[in-house]
C-alpha positions as CSV (number, residue, x, y, z in Angstrom):
1,X,-21.4,-6.3,-35.1
2,X,-19.0,-6.7,-32.4
3,X,-19.7,-10.3,-30.5
4,X,-19.0,-10.9,-27.1
5,X,-15.9,-13.5,-27.9
6,X,-14.2,-10.6,-30.6
7,X,-14.7,-7.9,-27.3
8,X,-12.7,-10.1,-25.2
9,X,-10.4,-11.4,-27.4
10,X,-9.8,-7.6,-28.5
11,X,-9.3,-6.5,-24.7
12,X,-7.2,-9.6,-23.9
13,X,-4.9,-8.4,-26.6
14,X,-4.5,-5.0,-25.3
15,X,-4.1,-5.5,-21.7
16,X,-0.5,-5.2,-20.6
17,X,1.7,-8.1,-19.7
18,X,4.5,-8.6,-17.9
19,X,6.8,-5.7,-16.7
20,X,4.3,-3.1,-17.4
21,X,1.5,-5.1,-16.1
22,X,3.4,-4.9,-12.5
23,X,4.5,-1.7,-12.7
24,X,0.8,-0.6,-13.0
25,X,-0.2,-2.9,-10.4
26,X,2.3,-1.5,-7.9
27,X,1.3,2.0,-8.9
28,X,-2.5,1.5,-7.9
29,X,-1.4,-0.2,-4.5
30,X,0.1,3.0,-3.7
31,X,-2.6,5.1,-4.6
32,X,-4.9,3.4,-2.8
33,X,-2.8,2.7,0.4
34,X,-2.5,6.7,0.1
35,X,-6.0,7.1,0.2
36,X,-6.6,3.8,3.1
37,X,-4.0,5.1,5.2
38,X,-5.3,9.1,5.2
39,X,-8.4,7.7,7.3
40,X,-6.5,6.5,9.7
41,X,-3.4,8.0,10.0
42,X,-4.4,11.1,11.3
43,X,-5.8,9.8,14.9
44,X,-2.7,9.6,16.8
45,X,-1.8,12.8,15.6
46,X,-4.8,14.8,16.4
47,X,-3.4,15.6,20.0
48,X,-0.5,17.4,18.8
49,X,-2.7,19.1,15.7
50,X,-5.2,20.3,18.3
51,X,-2.3,21.5,20.5
52,X,-0.8,23.8,17.7
53,X,-3.7,24.7,15.8
54,X,-6.6,25.1,18.6
55,X,-9.6,24.2,18.2
56,X,-10.7,21.2,20.4
57,X,-14.2,21.4,20.1
58,X,-13.4,20.9,16.0
59,X,-11.4,18.1,16.2
60,X,-13.8,15.7,15.1
61,X,-14.0,17.5,11.5
62,X,-11.0,16.6,10.9
63,X,-11.8,13.4,10.6
64,X,-15.4,13.2,9.7
65,X,-14.5,15.9,7.0
66,X,-12.5,13.3,5.2
67,X,-14.9,10.5,5.5
68,X,-17.6,12.3,4.3
69,X,-15.8,13.8,1.6
70,X,-14.6,10.5,0.2
71,X,-17.7,8.7,0.9
72,X,-19.9,11.1,-0.7
73,X,-17.6,11.6,-3.9
74,X,-17.1,8.1,-5.0
75,X,-20.0,7.2,-7.0
76,X,-19.4,10.0,-9.1
77,X,-16.1,9.5,-10.0
78,X,-16.8,5.6,-10.6
79,X,-19.6,7.2,-13.5
80,X,-17.6,9.6,-14.8
81,X,-14.5,7.2,-15.0
82,X,-17.0,5.0,-17.1
83,X,-18.2,7.9,-19.1
84,X,-15.2,10.2,-19.7
85,X,-12.0,7.0,-19.0
86,X,-10.7,5.7,-16.5
87,X,-6.8,7.3,-16.7
88,X,-7.8,10.6,-17.0
89,X,-10.0,10.7,-14.3
90,X,-7.7,8.6,-12.0
91,X,-4.9,11.2,-12.9
92,X,-7.1,14.2,-11.9
93,X,-8.0,12.6,-8.4
94,X,-4.6,11.9,-7.9
95,X,-3.7,15.9,-8.5
96,X,-7.1,16.5,-6.3
97,X,-5.6,14.4,-3.5
98,X,-2.0,15.7,-3.7
99,X,-3.2,19.6,-3.4
100,X,-5.4,18.8,-0.8
101,X,-2.5,16.6,1.4
102,X,-0.1,20.2,0.3
103,X,-2.7,22.5,1.9
104,X,-3.5,20.2,5.0
105,X,0.2,20.2,5.9
106,X,0.5,24.1,5.3
107,X,-2.8,24.8,7.4
108,X,-2.4,27.7,9.6
109,X,-5.8,26.4,11.8
110,X,-8.3,24.6,12.1
111,X,-10.6,25.7,10.3
112,X,-8.3,25.5,7.3
113,X,-7.0,22.2,8.3
114,X,-11.0,21.1,8.0
115,X,-11.8,22.6,4.7
116,X,-8.1,20.9,3.0
117,X,-9.4,17.5,4.8
118,X,-12.7,17.5,2.6
119,X,-10.3,18.3,-0.4
120,X,-8.3,15.5,0.1
121,X,-10.9,13.2,1.1
122,X,-12.9,14.1,-2.4
123,X,-9.7,13.2,-4.2
124,X,-9.0,9.9,-2.1
125,X,-12.6,9.0,-3.1
126,X,-11.6,8.7,-6.5
127,X,-8.4,6.7,-5.7
128,X,-10.2,4.4,-4.2
129,X,-13.3,3.5,-6.2
130,X,-11.2,3.8,-9.9
131,X,-8.4,1.8,-8.9
132,X,-10.7,-1.4,-8.5
133,X,-12.1,-0.4,-11.9
134,X,-8.8,0.1,-13.4
135,X,-7.8,-3.4,-12.2
136,X,-10.5,-4.6,-14.4
137,X,-8.9,-3.0,-17.3
138,X,-5.7,-4.2,-17.2
139,X,-5.8,-7.7,-15.6
140,X,-7.5,-10.8,-17.8
141,X,-10.9,-12.1,-16.1
142,X,-9.3,-15.6,-14.6
143,X,-7.0,-13.3,-12.9
144,X,-9.1,-10.2,-11.5
145,X,-9.6,-12.0,-8.2
146,X,-6.4,-12.6,-7.4
147,X,-4.9,-8.9,-7.9
148,X,-8.4,-7.3,-6.5
149,X,-7.8,-9.5,-3.5
150,X,-4.3,-8.1,-3.3
151,X,-6.0,-4.6,-2.9
152,X,-8.1,-5.7,-0.2
153,X,-5.0,-6.7,1.8
154,X,-3.7,-3.0,0.8
155,X,-6.8,-1.7,3.3
156,X,-5.7,-4.5,6.0
157,X,-1.8,-2.9,6.3
158,X,-3.8,0.2,6.5
159,X,-5.7,0.0,9.0
160,X,-2.6,-1.2,11.2
161,X,0.0,0.7,9.7
162,X,-2.1,4.3,9.6
163,X,-2.0,4.7,13.5
164,X,1.5,3.6,14.0
165,X,3.1,5.8,10.7
166,X,1.0,8.6,12.5
167,X,2.7,8.5,16.2
168,X,6.2,7.9,14.1
169,X,5.7,11.5,12.3
170,X,4.9,13.3,14.8
171,X,7.5,11.8,17.2
172,X,10.1,12.2,14.7
173,X,9.4,14.7,12.3
174,X,6.1,16.7,12.8
175,X,2.3,16.2,12.4
176,X,2.8,18.0,9.2
177,X,4.6,15.0,7.6
178,X,1.5,12.9,8.1
179,X,0.3,14.6,4.7
180,X,3.4,15.8,3.4
181,X,4.4,12.1,3.0
182,X,1.7,11.8,0.3
183,X,3.5,14.3,-2.1
184,X,6.8,12.0,-3.0
185,X,4.2,8.3,-3.3
186,X,1.8,9.9,-5.3
187,X,3.9,11.8,-7.3
188,X,5.1,8.4,-8.0
189,X,2.4,6.9,-8.5
190,X,1.0,10.1,-11.1
191,X,4.3,9.6,-13.1
192,X,3.7,5.7,-13.7
193,X,0.2,6.3,-14.2
194,X,0.6,8.4,-17.1
195,X,4.1,6.4,-19.0
196,X,2.5,2.9,-18.8
197,X,-1.6,3.0,-18.3
198,X,-3.2,2.5,-21.3
199,X,-6.4,4.8,-22.1
200,X,-9.5,2.4,-22.2
201,X,-11.5,2.7,-25.5
202,X,-14.9,2.0,-24.3
203,X,-17.1,4.5,-22.8
204,X,-20.3,4.1,-21.0
205,X,-22.6,6.8,-20.7
206,X,-24.5,7.5,-17.7
207,X,-27.1,9.8,-16.3
208,X,-25.3,11.1,-13.3
209,X,-27.7,12.2,-10.2
210,X,-25.7,15.1,-9.4
211,X,-28.3,16.3,-7.3
212,X,-28.8,13.1,-5.4
213,X,-25.3,13.4,-4.5
214,X,-25.8,17.0,-3.1
215,X,-28.6,16.2,-1.2
216,X,-27.0,13.6,0.5
217,X,-23.7,16.0,1.2
218,X,-26.5,18.1,2.7
219,X,-28.6,16.0,4.9
220,X,-25.3,14.5,6.2
221,X,-23.4,17.3,7.0
222,X,-26.3,18.8,8.4
223,X,-27.0,15.9,10.7
224,X,-23.0,15.8,11.7
225,X,-23.5,19.3,12.6
226,X,-26.2,19.0,14.7
227,X,-24.5,16.3,16.7
228,X,-21.4,18.2,17.1
229,X,-22.7,21.5,18.4
230,X,-25.6,19.8,20.3
231,X,-24.8,20.3,24.0
232,X,-21.4,22.1,23.3
233,X,-21.9,25.3,21.2
234,X,-25.8,25.6,21.5
235,X,-28.3,23.9,23.6
236,X,-30.3,21.0,22.2
237,X,-33.8,23.0,22.7
238,X,-31.7,26.4,20.9
239,X,-32.9,27.8,17.3
240,X,-29.8,26.6,15.4
241,X,-29.9,22.9,16.7
242,X,-33.6,22.7,15.9
243,X,-33.2,24.7,12.7
244,X,-30.1,21.7,11.6
245,X,-32.6,19.2,12.4
246,X,-35.5,20.6,10.5
247,X,-33.1,21.2,7.8
248,X,-32.1,18.1,7.3
249,X,-35.2,15.6,8.0
250,X,-36.3,18.1,5.1
251,X,-33.2,17.3,2.4
252,X,-33.4,13.9,3.6
253,X,-37.5,13.5,2.7
254,X,-36.5,16.0,-0.7
255,X,-33.9,13.5,-1.7
256,X,-36.3,10.3,-0.9
257,X,-38.2,12.3,-4.2
258,X,-35.5,12.8,-6.1
259,X,-33.6,9.0,-5.8
260,X,-37.1,8.0,-6.5
261,X,-37.4,9.7,-10.2
262,X,-33.4,9.7,-10.8
263,X,-32.4,7.6,-14.2
264,X,-29.4,6.1,-12.5
265,X,-29.8,6.9,-8.3
266,X,-26.9,6.9,-6.0
267,X,-29.4,4.9,-3.5
268,X,-31.9,3.1,-5.2
269,X,-35.2,4.0,-3.1
270,X,-36.5,0.0,-3.6
271,X,-33.4,-1.1,-1.4
272,X,-34.2,1.2,1.4
273,X,-37.8,-1.0,1.9
274,X,-35.6,-4.2,1.3
275,X,-35.9,-5.8,4.9
276,X,-32.3,-7.3,4.2
277,X,-30.8,-4.3,3.0
278,X,-32.5,-1.8,5.7
279,X,-31.1,-4.2,8.5
280,X,-27.6,-4.3,7.3
281,X,-27.5,-0.7,6.6
282,X,-28.6,0.0,10.1
283,X,-26.0,-2.6,11.7
284,X,-23.2,-1.0,9.6
285,X,-24.5,2.3,10.2
286,X,-23.7,1.3,14.3
287,X,-20.3,-0.6,13.3
288,X,-18.9,2.6,11.6
289,X,-20.2,4.8,14.0
290,X,-18.1,2.4,16.9
291,X,-14.8,2.0,14.7
292,X,-14.2,5.2,13.9
293,X,-15.2,7.0,17.4
294,X,-12.9,4.3,18.9
295,X,-10.2,5.0,16.3
296,X,-10.5,8.5,17.1
297,X,-10.4,8.6,20.7
298,X,-8.4,6.0,21.8
299,X,-5.2,7.6,20.7
300,X,-6.0,10.9,22.9
301,X,-6.8,8.5,25.8
302,X,-3.7,7.0,25.5
303,X,-1.6,10.0,24.9
304,X,-2.9,12.3,27.5
305,X,-4.3,10.0,30.3
306,X,-1.2,7.5,30.3
307,X,1.6,9.5,28.6
308,X,2.5,7.4,25.5
309,X,4.0,8.7,23.1
310,X,2.0,9.2,19.6
311,X,4.5,6.2,18.1
312,X,3.6,4.3,20.7
313,X,-0.1,5.0,21.2
314,X,-0.2,3.4,17.9
315,X,1.6,-0.1,19.1
316,X,-1.2,-0.3,21.6
317,X,-4.4,-0.2,19.1
318,X,-2.7,-3.1,17.5
319,X,-4.4,-5.5,19.3
320,X,-7.5,-4.1,17.7
321,X,-6.4,-3.9,14.3
322,X,-5.4,-7.1,14.6
323,X,-8.3,-8.7,16.0
324,X,-10.3,-6.9,13.5
325,X,-8.1,-8.5,11.0
326,X,-8.2,-11.9,12.1
327,X,-12.0,-12.1,12.9
328,X,-13.1,-10.3,9.7
329,X,-10.8,-13.0,7.7
330,X,-11.5,-15.9,9.1
331,X,-15.6,-15.3,9.4
332,X,-15.4,-14.9,5.8
333,X,-13.5,-18.7,4.9
334,X,-16.0,-19.8,7.6
335,X,-19.1,-18.7,5.3
336,X,-17.5,-19.9,2.5
337,X,-17.2,-23.7,4.1
338,X,-20.5,-23.8,5.9
339,X,-22.6,-21.5,4.2
340,X,-23.9,-19.6,7.5
341,X,-23.7,-16.2,7.9
342,X,-26.1,-14.6,10.6
343,X,-24.5,-16.3,13.5
344,X,-21.5,-14.0,13.0
345,X,-23.7,-10.2,13.4
346,X,-25.3,-12.2,16.0
347,X,-21.6,-12.8,18.2
348,X,-20.3,-9.7,17.1
349,X,-22.3,-7.1,17.9
350,X,-22.6,-7.5,21.5
351,X,-18.7,-8.5,21.6
352,X,-18.9,-4.7,20.6
353,X,-21.3,-3.6,23.3
354,X,-19.4,-5.2,25.9
355,X,-15.4,-4.3,24.7
356,X,-17.2,-0.4,24.6
357,X,-18.8,-0.7,28.3
358,X,-15.2,-2.7,29.1
359,X,-13.4,0.4,28.1
360,X,-15.8,2.5,29.8
361,X,-14.1,1.8,32.7
362,X,-10.7,2.0,31.7
363,X,-8.5,5.1,33.9
364,X,-5.1,5.9,34.6
365,X,-4.5,2.9,36.4
366,X,-5.3,0.2,33.8
367,X,-2.9,-2.2,32.9
368,X,-1.6,-2.3,29.6
369,X,-2.3,-6.0,29.3
370,X,-6.1,-4.7,30.4
371,X,-6.3,-2.3,27.8
372,X,-4.5,-4.7,24.9
373,X,-7.5,-7.4,26.0
374,X,-10.2,-4.5,25.7
375,X,-8.9,-3.5,22.7
376,X,-9.0,-6.8,21.2
377,X,-12.3,-7.7,22.2
378,X,-13.4,-4.7,20.0
379,X,-11.7,-5.2,16.6
380,X,-12.4,-8.9,16.9
381,X,-16.4,-7.8,17.5
382,X,-16.1,-5.5,14.7
383,X,-14.2,-8.1,12.3
384,X,-17.4,-10.3,12.7
385,X,-20.0,-7.9,11.7
386,X,-18.5,-5.8,9.0
387,X,-17.6,-8.3,6.2
388,X,-20.6,-10.4,7.1
389,X,-22.8,-7.6,6.2
390,X,-22.0,-7.4,2.7
391,X,-22.4,-11.0,2.0
392,X,-26.0,-11.0,3.7
393,X,-27.0,-7.9,1.7
394,X,-25.5,-8.9,-1.6
395,X,-26.9,-13.0,-1.0
396,X,-30.4,-10.8,-0.8
397,X,-31.4,-8.5,-3.7
398,X,-31.7,-8.4,-7.4
399,X,-29.0,-8.7,-9.8
400,X,-30.1,-5.1,-10.9
401,X,-29.6,-3.9,-7.1
402,X,-26.3,-6.0,-6.9
403,X,-24.0,-3.3,-7.3
404,X,-26.1,-0.4,-5.5
405,X,-27.0,-2.7,-2.3
406,X,-23.1,-3.8,-2.0
407,X,-21.7,0.2,-2.1
408,X,-24.7,1.0,-0.1
409,X,-24.0,-1.1,2.7
410,X,-20.1,0.4,2.9
411,X,-21.7,4.1,2.4
412,X,-23.6,3.8,5.5
413,X,-20.5,2.4,7.3
414,X,-18.5,5.6,6.1
415,X,-21.5,8.0,7.6
416,X,-21.9,6.0,10.4
417,X,-18.0,6.7,11.1
418,X,-19.0,10.6,10.3
419,X,-21.4,10.4,12.7
420,X,-19.2,8.6,15.4
421,X,-16.5,10.9,15.9
422,X,-18.5,14.1,16.0
423,X,-21.1,12.6,18.2
424,X,-18.0,11.2,20.0
425,X,-15.9,14.3,19.6
426,X,-19.3,16.4,21.1
427,X,-19.8,14.4,24.4
428,X,-15.9,14.3,25.2
429,X,-15.9,18.3,24.5
430,X,-18.8,18.6,26.8
431,X,-18.1,16.7,29.4
432,X,-14.3,17.8,29.1
433,X,-15.3,21.2,29.9
434,X,-17.7,20.5,32.7
435,X,-14.8,18.3,34.5
436,X,-12.3,21.1,34.4
437,X,-15.1,23.2,35.7
438,X,-15.5,21.1,38.8
439,X,-11.8,21.6,38.9
440,X,-11.7,25.2,39.5
441,X,-10.6,25.4,42.9
442,X,-7.7,23.2,42.2
443,X,-6.0,24.2,38.6
444,X,-3.7,27.4,38.2
445,X,-5.5,30.3,36.4
446,X,-5.4,30.3,32.6
447,X,-4.9,26.7,32.3
448,X,-5.8,25.4,28.7
449,X,-6.9,21.2,28.5
450,X,-6.0,21.7,24.6
451,X,-2.0,22.6,25.5
452,X,-2.5,19.6,28.1
453,X,-3.9,17.2,25.4
454,X,-0.9,18.5,22.5
455,X,1.7,18.0,25.4
456,X,0.8,16.0,28.3
457,X,4.3,16.4,29.7
458,X,3.3,20.2,30.5
459,X,1.1,18.5,33.4
460,X,4.8,17.5,35.0
461,X,5.1,21.6,35.7
462,X,1.9,21.1,38.1
463,X,1.9,19.8,41.6
464,X,0.7,16.3,41.9
465,X,-2.9,16.7,42.7
466,X,-3.1,19.2,40.2
467,X,-1.4,16.1,37.6
468,X,-3.8,13.8,39.0
469,X,-7.1,15.5,38.8
470,X,-6.6,16.5,35.1
471,X,-5.9,13.0,34.2
472,X,-8.7,11.7,35.5
473,X,-10.7,14.4,34.5
474,X,-9.6,13.5,31.1
475,X,-10.4,9.9,31.6
476,X,-14.1,10.3,32.8
477,X,-14.2,12.2,29.7
478,X,-13.4,9.6,27.4
479,X,-15.0,7.1,29.8
480,X,-18.6,9.0,29.0
481,X,-17.4,8.7,25.2
482,X,-17.7,4.8,25.4
483,X,-20.3,4.4,27.4
484,X,-22.7,6.8,25.3
485,X,-21.6,4.4,22.3
486,X,-22.6,0.9,24.2
487,X,-26.7,1.7,23.2
488,X,-26.3,2.0,19.7
489,X,-23.9,-1.2,19.7
490,X,-26.9,-3.0,21.8
491,X,-29.5,-1.7,19.3
492,X,-27.2,-3.4,16.7
493,X,-27.2,-6.9,18.2
494,X,-31.5,-6.6,18.4
495,X,-31.4,-5.8,15.0
496,X,-29.3,-8.9,14.1
497,X,-32.2,-11.0,15.5
498,X,-33.9,-9.8,12.6
499,X,-31.6,-10.8,9.9
500,X,-33.2,-13.1,7.6
501,X,-30.6,-15.7,6.8
502,X,-31.6,-17.4,3.2
503,X,-29.5,-20.6,1.2
504,X,-26.4,-18.7,0.0
505,X,-25.7,-18.7,-3.3
506,X,-22.4,-19.6,-4.7
507,X,-21.6,-15.8,-6.0
508,X,-22.2,-14.3,-2.2
509,X,-19.0,-16.7,-1.1
510,X,-16.3,-14.6,-2.8
511,X,-16.1,-12.0,-0.2
512,X,-13.9,-8.8,-1.0
513,X,-11.9,-8.5,2.2
514,X,-11.4,-4.5,1.3
515,X,-14.9,-4.3,2.2
516,X,-14.1,-5.7,5.5
517,X,-11.4,-4.4,6.6
518,X,-13.5,-1.3,7.3
519,X,-12.1,2.0,5.5
520,X,-13.1,0.9,1.8
521,X,-16.0,2.4,0.3
522,X,-17.1,0.5,-2.2
523,X,-18.4,1.5,-5.3
524,X,-19.0,-1.2,-8.3
525,X,-21.9,-1.7,-10.7
526,X,-24.0,-5.0,-10.6
527,X,-22.1,-5.9,-14.1
528,X,-18.4,-5.0,-12.0
529,X,-19.2,-6.7,-8.5
530,X,-20.9,-9.9,-10.7
531,X,-17.2,-9.8,-13.2
532,X,-15.2,-9.6,-9.7
533,X,-17.5,-12.6,-8.2
534,X,-16.8,-14.6,-11.1
535,X,-13.0,-13.8,-11.5
536,X,-12.6,-15.3,-8.6
537,X,-15.0,-18.0,-8.6
538,X,-13.3,-19.3,-11.6
539,X,-10.0,-19.5,-9.6
540,X,-11.2,-22.2,-8.1
541,X,-12.0,-24.2,-11.0
542,X,-9.9,-27.6,-11.5
543,X,-6.5,-27.5,-13.1
544,X,-6.3,-26.2,-16.6
545,X,-5.6,-29.7,-18.6
546,X,-9.0,-31.1,-16.4
547,X,-11.2,-28.4,-17.3
548,X,-10.5,-28.9,-21.0
549,X,-11.0,-32.3,-21.1
550,X,-14.3,-31.9,-19.4
551,X,-15.5,-29.4,-21.6
552,X,-14.4,-32.0,-24.7
553,X,-16.2,-34.6,-22.9
554,X,-19.1,-32.6,-22.2
555,X,-19.1,-31.7,-26.2
556,X,-18.6,-34.7,-27.3
557,X,-15.1,-33.5,-29.0
558,X,-12.5,-36.6,-29.4
559,X,-9.6,-33.8,-29.0
560,X,-6.9,-33.8,-25.9
561,X,-6.8,-30.6,-23.9
562,X,-4.1,-28.7,-25.6
563,X,-6.1,-29.2,-29.0
564,X,-9.2,-27.6,-27.4
565,X,-7.1,-25.0,-25.7
566,X,-5.8,-24.6,-29.3
567,X,-9.1,-24.5,-31.1
568,X,-10.5,-22.2,-28.3
569,X,-7.6,-19.6,-29.1
570,X,-7.9,-19.9,-33.0
571,X,-11.7,-19.2,-32.8
572,X,-11.5,-16.0,-31.1
573,X,-8.6,-14.9,-33.2
574,X,-9.8,-16.0,-36.6
575,X,-6.4,-16.4,-38.2
576,X,-3.2,-16.8,-36.5
577,X,0.2,-17.5,-37.7
578,X,1.2,-20.4,-36.3
579,X,4.7,-19.1,-34.6
580,X,2.6,-16.3,-33.2
581,X,0.0,-19.2,-31.4
582,X,3.4,-20.7,-30.1
583,X,4.6,-17.6,-28.2
584,X,1.0,-16.8,-26.9
585,X,1.5,-20.4,-25.5
586,X,5.1,-20.5,-24.2
587,X,6.1,-23.1,-26.5
588,X,8.3,-23.9,-29.6
589,X,6.4,-24.3,-32.6
590,X,7.5,-27.9,-32.5
591,X,6.1,-28.5,-29.2
592,X,2.7,-27.1,-30.2
593,X,2.4,-28.8,-33.7
594,X,0.7,-32.1,-32.3
595,X,-1.9,-30.3,-31.1
596,X,-2.5,-28.5,-34.0
597,X,-2.2,-31.2,-36.6
598,X,-5.2,-32.7,-34.8
599,X,-7.5,-30.0,-35.5
600,X,-6.5,-29.7,-39.4
601,X,-7.1,-33.6,-39.8
602,X,-10.4,-32.7,-38.0
603,X,-11.1,-30.1,-40.6
604,X,-11.6,-27.7,-37.4
605,X,-8.4,-25.5,-38.8
606,X,-6.9,-24.5,-42.0
607,X,-3.2,-24.3,-42.1
608,X,-1.9,-22.5,-45.5
609,X,1.3,-21.0,-45.4
610,X,2.0,-21.2,-41.9
611,X,-1.0,-19.4,-40.9
612,X,-3.8,-21.1,-39.1
613,X,-7.6,-20.1,-39.9
614,X,-10.9,-21.6,-38.3
615,X,-13.1,-23.7,-40.7
616,X,-17.0,-23.4,-40.4
617,X,-17.0,-26.8,-38.6
618,X,-14.3,-25.7,-36.4
619,X,-16.1,-22.5,-35.2
620,X,-19.1,-24.4,-34.4
621,X,-17.1,-26.6,-32.4
622,X,-15.5,-23.8,-30.3
623,X,-19.0,-22.3,-30.3
624,X,-19.9,-25.6,-28.4
625,X,-17.3,-25.3,-25.8
626,X,-18.1,-21.7,-25.1
627,X,-21.6,-22.2,-24.5
628,X,-20.6,-25.0,-22.1
629,X,-18.2,-23.3,-20.3
630,X,-21.1,-20.3,-19.9
631,X,-23.4,-23.1,-18.7
632,X,-21.0,-24.0,-15.9
633,X,-21.0,-20.1,-15.0
634,X,-24.5,-19.7,-15.0
635,X,-24.2,-22.3,-11.9
636,X,-22.8,-19.7,-9.7
637,X,-25.4,-17.4,-10.4
638,X,-28.4,-19.5,-9.5
639,X,-31.2,-17.7,-8.3
640,X,-30.6,-14.4,-10.8
641,X,-32.1,-15.4,-14.3
642,X,-29.5,-14.6,-17.1
643,X,-32.3,-14.4,-20.1
644,X,-34.2,-11.8,-17.2
645,X,-30.9,-9.8,-17.4
646,X,-29.5,-9.0,-20.6
647,X,-26.3,-7.8,-18.9
648,X,-25.7,-10.4,-16.6
649,X,-26.2,-12.7,-20.2
650,X,-23.6,-10.7,-21.2
651,X,-21.1,-11.0,-18.5
652,X,-21.4,-14.4,-18.3
653,X,-20.7,-14.8,-22.3
654,X,-17.6,-12.4,-22.0
655,X,-16.4,-14.1,-18.8
656,X,-16.9,-17.8,-20.9
657,X,-14.4,-16.8,-23.9
658,X,-12.5,-14.8,-22.1
659,X,-11.5,-17.8,-20.0
660,X,-11.3,-20.3,-22.8
661,X,-7.8,-20.2,-25.1
662,X,-6.2,-17.4,-22.5
663,X,-2.7,-17.5,-22.5
664,X,-2.5,-18.8,-19.0
665,X,-3.6,-21.9,-20.6
666,X,-1.0,-22.2,-22.9
667,X,1.6,-24.3,-21.1
668,X,-0.9,-27.5,-22.2
669,X,0.6,-27.3,-25.6
670,X,4.5,-28.5,-24.1
671,X,3.4,-31.8,-23.7
672,X,2.4,-34.4,-26.9
673,X,-0.6,-36.1,-27.1
674,X,-0.4,-39.4,-27.2
675,X,-0.9,-40.8,-30.6
676,X,0.3,-37.4,-32.2
677,X,2.8,-37.7,-35.0
678,X,5.4,-35.0,-35.4
679,X,5.8,-33.4,-38.6
680,X,8.9,-31.2,-39.7
């Protein structure tokens, strides 16, 4: 029977190291960057895309199609990766993403672009969820928190750089390069992954909830279509709109029934009746609604009403993105320090509402300073809310629901983004048509507002009265968008007052900033989430020497820290050549010998022909050390009893085994212990 200790030792030995590890991580970060960028890079290119392809009424679907496809597919990619091997599935997701990107760049009309954006989003969902899982396959437990934090930073970079890059490509190449740029970078990542990433041998069987996923897509698309077409292509009281509403409600009811019976539901129904989760999901929906809606329509306002270039429109958005990053990181740090979290969404949601109201007052005469301050206020308010909702939900659910609750909050944020873009687009199109119709007396025959959207300089051909009237019509239309969003943020503010604050457990004080930067749908099982949390907490451990000394005292073992490390290492390996042990520690055989001599003298290890073997008494001492380490980790999961959750108990055992005697601590053998005698 394979023990947790044997599995941990085997996993650590097979993990790539040195240059191979850094090459793999670089390729993974490139893939993650591609998927994250494609949620924001299109925003500043949208006006030009609409001008080239037409279809102003379908503008919002260019963003919505990607969001819906990536959000709905992430649970499937995660479970399929566990079941069939993450390397193979990751390569497949890259290929799907690249095919979608190439086809987006080749699109000849808006319908083609929307379909291919959905295909691109399907691959992007796989990239985002599998990257995080693969990090757990290639990085030792103690280091996972640090490296997964780097991937969170990727989302921060993408949220800032996406609008800038999109604008730069439009100005200097063409809007099609927004998609073509993915091809060389994605091919490079694909080649590196194929050459360097080892295939994992472990497989985890799942009963995948295909029907639940299809039903989610069905009701989400139905509701988004209803909000897109209502009041524009069809009257709100028309048969198509009523039919979409009724059909979506029916699909939601069927989905809830299916999820109740599913072995591994995409969204466990028990979560939906959990008060903290329900409130967190509703607030998260409102936040996504405001954020993605603003990111889509602010570039249109800047490029048309103020006549700035696509690149500069990305620069103008920097205060919003930087404000979001600053408040997201800052609130996470303050929560960790003080253990309080409710105050942040209570402050953040009214900031969002106020910022949206102020944005609704912008016009063609607004100064750069006025716009920048309002953009920054919106970003700051968003950052105060997004990360905190994940923390609140994680802190309030049972261990079994930890993974589902985390992914559920980010899922509703993405769905809210889809609805936000669709609703904003419907309001914008409706208002613009109304305002343009009201200007019929001053506009020339055949005037096309979509042409102006792609090339605002066309207005220079018309008299000043015409130009000013059209710019004002655009400003009023986009102002209406933000004004209608204010009540959504206000409802979110009311909901925050009902968010129950409970004492923060240690495991909730390790935020994943990727979840808080807005563009990241998170899909992790409870096991993977707990491994991430504990590995991050282990990074806060005292220095290695202090840790091993403390464990030795707790277990009544009279050994120096270096000998404790060597004992744990030998116990995990069973037998090991002395030279191999020294190599693992990064020391010479002479430097390590005094520590091993202590173990041999105490009868914990036998030395024969240069090979070291653990003895029965040595294994007993090592087991006590591992148990003490496990007990220390147990304190971080206070409130979740490992005895009641076999999976959690296994995670604690494996991490305790893996974190003692690992190569990172081998440097303890460089200093000779006091009183040791050196032997040739």
